C-alpha angles and dihedrals in degrees: 000000000000094000118153123213120202127188119200132196113286107223096208094052090047092049089052092050090049090049094051091044089050092049091050089047091051091053089048090053089051090049091048093049090049091045093055090050102254094141103033106015095242118119114221106193100189093048090047096050095043096046093043092051094048089044090054093050091047092051092050090052093046092052093046089051092049090051093050095051092083091055108105097185120114118271094207129023123189128183137154094274101044149312142245135194144186100194095105130031091242093050091048091050096051094046119185117022123192122228093229090066094052116104100171143009120199140170111235131185109222117176108310094338135077113221136193107234118205121193119207125197103186097074098160090066091057098041112124097022096102134041118261090258095053091040090057090050092053101035118092105202094191094059101023092233138119121243113201121184129210123196128210095195095105103032135083098262136050127255095260093055090046090050092051091050092051090050093048094051094043093053093054 
């Protein structure tokens, strides 16, 4: 009954994410070169600033992903008492969550990714675990609950299977 499920990084999915991020970064480099006037000699300040800023963010994310590839620890751990995950910054910041504090589990489509959204009721217990910025991302003021998302984009299974596992363990 005290089985523990661990999900590790899927190398193929990670390579695909790196490929897409690199392709987008290449397009941003072309936009930046065009914006600074490399091709036509006309400096376009708005295009240069926007493409440069987005390119900088993409490069930071790519290098963080490259640095984390060597990490062999599990990205999501689920057991009968609780769960933890490192697939999103908010999930990583909050750390281990206990099943008794969970009030709802849903599957949400956000952008191009499907995420497992876990709603937590006992917010006092998790206060101080995350920075103010991440707390604001997770805190739902209307319901006074925390919404923490878990992604399956880098692990061995898809979002539907992860959602079913969360439901199974939550119901126990």
